[in-house]
DOMARLO-467409 format. One record per residue (C-alpha): residue in one letter; x, y, z. Coordinates in steps of 0.1 Angstrom, whole numbers. Example, Ala and Ser with C-alpha at 12.3 -4.5 7.8 and 13.67 -1.06 7.14 Angstrom:
// DOMARLO-467409
ATOM   residuo      xx      yy      zz
ATOM         a     123     -45      78
ATOM         s     137     -11      71
***
This chain:
// DOMARLO-467409
ATOM   residuo      xx      yy      zz
ATOM         m     707     946      10
ATOM         w     699     927     -20
ATOM         v     677     904      -2
ATOM         r     659     931      12
ATOM         v     652     947     -21
ATOM         l     640     913     -34
ATOM         i     618     906      -3
ATOM         g     603     942     -10
ATOM         i     595     937     -48
ATOM         v     578     903     -38
ATOM         g     559     918     -13
ATOM         v     545     946     -35
ATOM         g     534     923     -62
ATOM         w     522     894     -39
ATOM         a     490     901     -22
ATOM         q     480     886      12
ATOM         d     449     864      11
ATOM         t     432     888      34
ATOM         i     407     913      21
ATOM         l     423     947      23
ATOM         i     412     968      -7
ATOM         d     425    1004     -16
ATOM         r     394    1027     -14
ATOM         r     397    1038     -51
ATOM         r     384    1005     -59
ATOM         y     351    1010     -41
ATOM         l     317    1018     -58
ATOM         t     305    1053     -50
ATOM         q     276    1053     -24
ATOM         y     250    1062     -53
ATOM         d     261    1029     -73
ATOM         l     264    1007     -42
ATOM         t     229    1016     -32
ATOM         r     217    1006     -66
ATOM         k     238     972     -72
ATOM         r     215     943     -64
ATOM         e     221     914     -42
ATOM         k     219     878     -52
ATOM         w     208     873     -88
ATOM         v     206     894    -118
ATOM         i     191     879    -149
ATOM         t     187     900    -182
ATOM         g     176     891    -214
ATOM         y     166     910    -244
ATOM         p     164     910    -283
ATOM         l     189     929    -304
ATOM         a     184     947    -335
ATOM         g     210     970    -352
ATOM         y     226     982    -383
ATOM         d     262     975    -395
ATOM         a     277     991    -428
ATOM         l     293     961    -438
ATOM         r     265     933    -428
ATOM         g     235     954    -431
ATOM         i     204     949    -407
ATOM         g     211     925    -380
ATOM         a     192     907    -353
ATOM         g     201     884    -323
ATOM         v     192     877    -287
ATOM         a     214     883    -257
ATOM         a     213     871    -219
ATOM         l     230     880    -189
ATOM         i     231     858    -157
ATOM         a     250     873    -128
ATOM         y     254     865     -91
ATOM         n     263     895     -71
ATOM         g     260     880     -34
ATOM         h     250     896      -5
ATOM         r     256     932       9
ATOM         s     272     918      38
ATOM         d     299     898      16
ATOM         p     333     916      22
ATOM         t     338     919     -16
ATOM         f     303     934     -27
ATOM         a     314     970     -25
ATOM         f     343     967     -51
ATOM         t     337     936     -74
ATOM         p     313     939    -103
ATOM         y     297     904     -94
ATOM         k     307     870     -79
ATOM         y     299     850    -110
ATOM         h     290     862    -143
ATOM         l     278     843    -176
ATOM         f     271     862    -207
ATOM         t     258     849    -241
ATOM         q     248     864    -275
ATOM         v     237     849    -308
ATOM         g     227     868    -338
ATOM         g     232     873    -375
ATOM         f     232     897    -402
ATOM         l     212     898    -437
ATOM         r     245     900    -456
ATOM         g     257     866    -447
ATOM         s     270     868    -410
ATOM         r     263     850    -378
ATOM         y     280     850    -346
ATOM         l     279     834    -311
ATOM         r     296     846    -279
ATOM         l     300     830    -245
ATOM         f     317     846    -215
ATOM         y     321     835    -179
ATOM         d     341     853    -152
ATOM         m     345     847    -115
ATOM         p     365     873     -96
ATOM         w     376     870     -62
ATOM         i     369     830     -60
ATOM         h     356     823     -26
ATOM         n     366     859     -14
ATOM         r     402     852     -21
ATOM         p     423     872     -46
ATOM         y     419     847     -77
ATOM         r     400     850    -108
ATOM         v     392     828    -138
ATOM         t     380     839    -172
ATOM         l     366     819    -198
ATOM         r     357     833    -236
ATOM         l     345     815    -267
ATOM         s     334     830    -297
ATOM         y     323     822    -333
ATOM         r     317     840    -364
ATOM         e     310     830    -399
ATOM         e     306     857    -428
ATOM         n     316     870    -462
ATOM         q     323     902    -453
ATOM         g     361     898    -441
ATOM         q     378     933    -449
ATOM         f     410     936    -465
ATOM         w     425     966    -479
ATOM         g     463     959    -477
ATOM         i     485     960    -451
ATOM         g     510     987    -437
ATOM         e     512    1023    -431
ATOM         r     504    1029    -470
ATOM         t     468    1019    -464
ATOM         f     464    1054    -446
ATOM         d     465    1070    -480
ATOM         r     433    1068    -501
ATOM         a     430    1033    -517
ATOM         f     406    1046    -546
ATOM         p     404    1074    -571
ATOM         e     367    1086    -565
ATOM         p     360    1115    -542
ATOM         s     342    1092    -515
ATOM         l     340    1056    -506
ATOM         a     307    1056    -514
ATOM         s     312    1065    -551
ATOM         y     341    1041    -551
ATOM         e     321    1010    -540
ATOM         a     293    1023    -563
ATOM         r     316    1017    -593
ATOM         l     329     984    -581
ATOM         s     291     972    -580
ATOM         i     284     975    -618
ATOM         a     287     945    -637
ATOM         m     309     947    -667
ATOM         l     312     924    -699
ATOM         d     347     906    -704
ATOM         s     360     898    -736
ATOM         s     348     865    -736
ATOM         g     313     877    -732
ATOM         t     309     868    -695
ATOM         w     296     894    -670
ATOM         q     320     899    -643
ATOM         t     321     923    -611
ATOM         s     346     938    -586
ATOM         i     318     943    -558
ATOM         a     341     920    -535
ATOM         q     373     934    -543
ATOM         h     382     942    -506
ATOM         q     362     911    -488
ATOM         f     370     876    -482
ATOM         y     350     845    -465
ATOM         i     363     837    -428
ATOM         k     349     811    -404
ATOM         q     366     816    -371
ATOM         w     367     802    -334
ATOM         q     383     823    -306
ATOM         g     389     809    -271
ATOM         w     404     823    -239
ATOM         l     414     808    -208
ATOM         i     429     834    -182
ATOM         g     440     830    -148
ATOM         e     445     859    -125
ATOM         r     462     869     -91
ATOM         i     449     900     -76
ATOM         a     477     918     -57
ATOM         y     487     950     -38
ATOM         r     455     959     -21
ATOM         g     433     950     -53
ATOM         l     453     976     -74
ATOM         m     475     950     -94
ATOM         r     464     921    -114
ATOM         l     488     896    -124
ATOM         m     475     875    -155
ATOM         w     485     844    -177
ATOM         g     466     821    -197
ATOM         l     460     807    -233
ATOM         r     443     821    -266
ATOM         w     434     799    -292
ATOM         t     424     807    -328
ATOM         g     409     782    -354
ATOM         e     399     797    -387
ATOM         y     391     791    -423
ATOM         l     399     819    -450
ATOM         a     385     819    -483
ATOM         s     384     841    -517
ATOM         l     352     854    -530
ATOM         k     366     847    -565
ATOM         g     338     832    -586
ATOM         e     309     841    -563
ATOM         t     278     850    -583
ATOM         y     261     885    -577
ATOM         f     230     899    -592
ATOM         l     240     935    -601
ATOM         p     230     962    -626
ATOM         t     249     968    -658
ATOM         p     260    1002    -673
ATOM         a     226    1001    -691
ATOM         g     206     996    -658
ATOM         n     194     960    -662
ATOM         k     203     935    -639
ATOM         v     223     904    -646
ATOM         s     242     875    -630
ATOM         a     279     883    -626
ATOM         l     310     864    -613
ATOM         q     334     881    -590
ATOM         r     369     887    -604
ATOM         p     399     879    -582
ATOM         t     400     900    -553
ATOM         l     428     922    -534
ATOM         i     433     890    -511
ATOM         d     438     868    -541
ATOM         s     467     894    -555
ATOM         a     484     896    -520
ATOM         v     484     856    -516
ATOM         q     499     855    -554
ATOM         g     524     882    -547
ATOM         l     507     904    -574
ATOM         s     502     931    -547
ATOM         p     527     940    -521
ATOM         v     524     928    -485
ATOM         l     549     934    -457
ATOM         k     575     909    -450
ATOM         h     565     879    -430
ATOM         t     528     884    -436
ATOM         s     510     850    -437
ATOM         i     479     847    -456
ATOM         l     466     811    -460
ATOM         l     434     805    -480
ATOM         n     413     773    -484
ATOM         r     423     754    -452
ATOM         w     418     753    -415
ATOM         q     448     770    -393
ATOM         h     450     767    -357
ATOM         r     470     790    -333
ATOM         w     480     789    -297
ATOM         m     490     819    -280
ATOM         l     507     820    -247
ATOM         g     508     851    -227
ATOM         g     502     873    -198
ATOM         a     498     907    -186
ATOM         v     504     932    -158
ATOM         v     474     955    -149
ATOM         w     473     984    -127
ATOM         d     436     989    -121
ATOM         t     422    1017    -100
ATOM         r     388    1020    -115
ATOM         d     359    1024     -92
ATOM         f     338     998    -111
ATOM         e     347     974    -139
ATOM         l     315     974    -159
ATOM         n     311    1013    -160
ATOM         p     338    1031    -142
ATOM         n     335    1068    -136
ATOM         r     371    1074    -123
ATOM         g     404    1058    -121
ATOM         w     431    1044    -143
ATOM         l     436    1011    -161
ATOM         i     473    1005    -174
ATOM         e     478     971    -190
ATOM         l     513     958    -203
ATOM         n     507     925    -220
ATOM         h     527     903    -242
ATOM         e     519     869    -261
ATOM         s     537     844    -282
ATOM         r     524     816    -305
ATOM         i     534     782    -295
ATOM         p     552     760    -300
ATOM         d     573     777    -327
ATOM         f     574     812    -313
ATOM         a     567     826    -350
ATOM         t     541     854    -339
ATOM         h     544     878    -311
ATOM         k     522     906    -298
ATOM         s     530     932    -272
ATOM         t     506     959    -261
ATOM         l     506     989    -237
ATOM         s     470    1002    -231
ATOM         i     465    1033    -208
ATOM         r     428    1041    -199
ATOM         n     417    1071    -176
ATOM         y     382    1076    -163
ATOM         h     375    1112    -147
ATOM         l     344    1130    -134
ATOM         w     337    1164    -147
ATOM         y     302    1171    -131
ATOM         k     281    1152    -107
ATOM         s     247    1166     -94
ATOM         p     241    1166     -58
ATOM         s     217    1136     -62
ATOM         e     242    1120     -83
ATOM         a     215    1112    -108
ATOM         v     231    1135    -133
ATOM         q     267    1130    -142
ATOM         i     292    1140    -169
ATOM         s     324    1120    -172
ATOM         g     354    1116    -195
ATOM         a     373    1086    -208
ATOM         v     407    1086    -225
ATOM         h     423    1057    -242
ATOM         l     460    1054    -253
ATOM         l     471    1024    -272
ATOM         m     504    1012    -286
ATOM         t     507     977    -302
ATOM         a     531     959    -322
ATOM         t     528     924    -341
ATOM         y     560     910    -351
ATOM         g     577     878    -357
ATOM         s     586     854    -387
ATOM         a     550     848    -392
ATOM         l     524     874    -392
ATOM         p     490     861    -397
ATOM         l     463     882    -412
ATOM         t     437     880    -385
ATOM         d     460     888    -358
ATOM         l     473     920    -377
ATOM         q     433     929    -375
ATOM         i     433     929    -336
ATOM         h     448     941    -305
ATOM         t     447     922    -274
ATOM         r     429     933    -239
ATOM         w     438     906    -215
ATOM         a     423     928    -188
ATOM         d     389     923    -205
ATOM         g     394     891    -223
ATOM         r     387     908    -256
ATOM         l     400     912    -290
ATOM         p     390     947    -305
ATOM         n     396     953    -341
ATOM         l     425     973    -346
ATOM         l     427    1008    -360
ATOM         s     391    1009    -377
ATOM         g     357     997    -365
ATOM         p     333    1000    -335
ATOM         s     359    1002    -309
ATOM         t     388    1023    -325
ATOM         l     385    1046    -354
ATOM         r     348    1046    -355
ATOM         a     345    1069    -386
ATOM         f     359    1041    -407
ATOM         r     351    1006    -419
ATOM         e     361     976    -398
ATOM         n     399     966    -405
ATOM         r     402     994    -431
ATOM         f     437    1000    -418
ATOM         l     462     972    -409
ATOM         a     497     977    -397
ATOM         p     521     957    -375
ATOM         y     528     990    -353
ATOM         a     497    1010    -343
ATOM         y     490    1038    -322
ATOM         l     457    1050    -311
ATOM         f     442    1080    -290
ATOM         q     406    1081    -281
ATOM         y     385    1107    -260
ATOM         e     350    1103    -250
ATOM         v     326    1123    -228
ATOM         r     299    1103    -212
ATOM         s     268    1114    -196
ATOM         r     242    1101    -174
ATOM         l     211    1123    -174
ATOM         g     186    1103    -156
ATOM         e     174    1067    -143
ATOM         l     144    1045    -142
ATOM         r     138    1019    -117
ATOM         i     108     996    -124
ATOM         w     102     958    -115
ATOM         r     136     958     -96
ATOM         q     154     970    -128
ATOM         h     178     997    -131
ATOM         f     181    1018    -162
ATOM         t     202    1047    -171
ATOM         g     223    1064    -198
ATOM         g     227    1094    -218
ATOM         p     245    1109    -248
ATOM         v     282    1109    -256
ATOM         i     306    1128    -280
ATOM         f     341    1115    -291
ATOM         a     372    1119    -312
ATOM         d     393    1090    -324
ATOM         i     430    1095    -338
ATOM         a     453    1067    -350
ATOM         a     485    1063    -368
ATOM         a     506    1032    -378
ATOM         r     539    1023    -389
ATOM         d     556     993    -409
ATOM         k     587     992    -386
ATOM         l     589    1003    -351
ATOM         g     590    1040    -348
ATOM         s     572    1070    -337
ATOM         p     539    1076    -351
ATOM         s     539    1101    -381
ATOM         p     513    1126    -392
ATOM         k     518    1113    -427
ATOM         y     502    1079    -418
ATOM         l     472    1092    -396
ATOM         a     435    1091    -396
ATOM         s     408    1106    -374
ATOM         g     371    1108    -370
ATOM         m     348    1123    -345
ATOM         g     310    1118    -335
ATOM         t     282    1113    -313
ATOM         g     261    1086    -299
ATOM         v     240    1075    -272
ATOM         r     244    1047    -242
ATOM         l     217    1026    -224
ATOM         l     228    1009    -193
ATOM         w     205     980    -176
ATOM         n     216     969    -140
ATOM         m     250     988    -147
ATOM         s     257     968    -179
ATOM         t     257     986    -214
ATOM         v     230     969    -234
ATOM         v     227     994    -261
ATOM         r     256    1016    -277
ATOM         a     249    1035    -308
ATOM         d     277    1058    -326
ATOM         a     276    1079    -354
ATOM         a     313    1087    -365
ATOM         y     323    1111    -394
ATOM         g     358    1112    -409
ATOM         r     373    1116    -445
ATOM         e     355    1087    -459
ATOM         g     321    1098    -448
ATOM         w     296    1087    -421
ATOM         q     299    1052    -402
ATOM         l     271    1038    -380
ATOM         h     279    1013    -351
ATOM         f     251     995    -329
ATOM         t     269     972    -302
ATOM         t     265     963    -266
ATOM         t     299     973    -250
ATOM         h     318    1005    -243
ATOM         p     346    1009    -268
ATOM         f     370    1012    -240
***
């Protein structure tokens, strides 16, 4: 009997090499007729605004090979090969580089390899504290804008030196991130068994002693030195941090995380799903000392509210539930800032920023145990086809709610933050190339311009 049970479990989780795919994974006829054969090459300039980094510009390029309509995987895979690169920067001392390569269903067999490499350098790293207490207001002024306006005023100290606290919640970061993910597609294409490595190489530094040209209380501008910042206080033990928190400054550090995931994926299309579920349970541990662990449960559902007879007009909904934990004897600051999405090979910022609580500054909230709920109503109001290119998109409305705890436990209304807003999406050949969101919460408005869906 036990032998039969074991054989049954292995049989469910381990796919045959023949292509037998659940119908839920297939594109709709509308999208299938608009999916291009062979090569899809897309390049476009980037321009936008970020509340932390100011005005930005860059360039992005996407090269994909979709194969032929006669290929057995054409109707349910986003592409055969996919290379994406993006490079850019912002006026306030930020620059970045992203490379992504993906190859699903290698030679029409149920295997996949994903590679991702990213780099960023900026003096806008955010640190407002760690733990559930950061959900309380960290400033006495009535708004975030008035608080930051006060910090930007240069003050004369007892020695006659002009000083400032404008970078009180900032630090310098230079960081590399790399992924290598292997995947086995199983159970009629609905289950994905993943494993791989994530590497982080980073250099953090305080902005203490940096020079800023700022106004004085009298209105004239002077050169002012940055006082010790909040991250300095945390490193020196002058402000409380959670037990086992690791904040290392002024030296390179490298971490290797070994992990894997089990993913249940019934979405009809990876790049822009309209219906289906994505349920991901992942875990990763730092090697070789196993001092840091991250566990995540992510549930995403996509459902259709309305579809016109021609399918050109469409209203759909998307919901995201997230529970994540970072624990162990060493909790690096930057691993507390992100949650891992192995299904996408991505590291979205946790609890605040363009992918989670959009009404708050990036990394405004940090905690080892986090809970998130998001809902978004998406629309497709029309399309444009020109020079074999396909454009579509429309407005969205959304709501984000998050809570956090210092220790494992249920979320509490006491440590909760929320926001809501509206935005627009523009898709080019089924890939989102423009995402603009305006979100409002208790700290005012936040604007985000990026190139991918939040979830």
